[in-house]
C-alpha positions in Angstrom: 61.7 -26.2 41.7 59.2 -29.2 41.9 58.8 -28.9 45.5 57.8 -25.0 45.0 55.6 -25.5 42.2 53.7 -28.0 44.1 53.6 -25.8 47.7 52.8 -22.4 45.8 50.7 -23.1 42.8 50.3 -19.9 40.6 49.9 -18.4 37.3 51.9 -15.1 37.6 51.8 -12.1 35.5 53.9 -9.1 35.3 52.9 -5.4 34.1 55.7 -3.1 33.5 54.8 0.4 34.4 56.0 1.7 31.1 58.1 0.8 28.0 61.9 0.4 28.0 62.5 4.2 26.9 59.8 5.8 29.2 59.8 6.9 32.9 56.9 5.6 35.0 55.3 8.5 36.5 54.4 9.2 40.3 51.0 11.2 41.0 51.0 13.3 44.3 47.1 13.2 44.5 45.6 9.8 43.9 42.2 11.4 44.4 42.4 12.2 40.8 41.9 8.5 39.9 39.0 8.4 42.2 40.9 6.4 44.9 40.6 7.0 48.5 43.4 8.9 50.4 44.4 5.9 52.4 45.1 4.1 49.1 48.5 5.3 48.9 51.3 6.8 51.3 50.3 10.4 52.0 47.7 10.4 49.2 50.3 9.8 46.6 51.2 6.8 44.4 52.4 5.4 41.0 50.3 6.4 38.0 50.3 2.8 36.7 49.5 1.4 40.2 46.5 4.0 40.5 45.3 2.8 37.0 45.4 -0.7 37.9 43.3 0.1 40.8 40.8 2.0 39.0 40.7 -0.6 36.2 40.1 -3.3 38.7 37.5 -1.2 40.4 35.6 -0.9 37.1 36.0 -4.6 36.2 37.1 -7.1 38.9 37.4 -9.8 36.7 39.0 -8.8 33.5 40.9 -11.0 30.9 44.5 -10.3 30.9 44.3 -8.3 27.7 41.3 -6.2 28.8 43.1 -5.3 31.9 46.3 -4.2 30.1 44.1 -2.1 27.9 42.0 -0.6 30.6 45.2 0.4 32.5 46.4 2.1 29.3 43.0 3.9 28.9 43.1 5.3 32.3 46.6 6.6 32.2 45.8 8.2 28.7 42.6 9.8 29.9 44.4 11.2 32.9 47.3 12.7 30.5 50.0 10.4 31.1 52.1 9.3 28.2 53.6 6.1 29.5 52.6 2.8 28.1 52.5 -0.2 30.2 53.3 -3.6 28.8 
């Protein structure tokens, strides 16, 4: 473990696409998030991923909590009920 820590220093955070009792939604048209068609395979992708990309486009240097709040806000504005954590 010590060898790995020195070889690959990182501060890792994970965002779950939704709460345990929810299902993460897919979108068939990522353009509704203002993303280019080549941002997802065949113009499709996950709602949380699209919200993440949108949030990062709006603020490329957010705090961890600001990013999570932005992702949740984008999802809510687009009519998705999943709540990332």
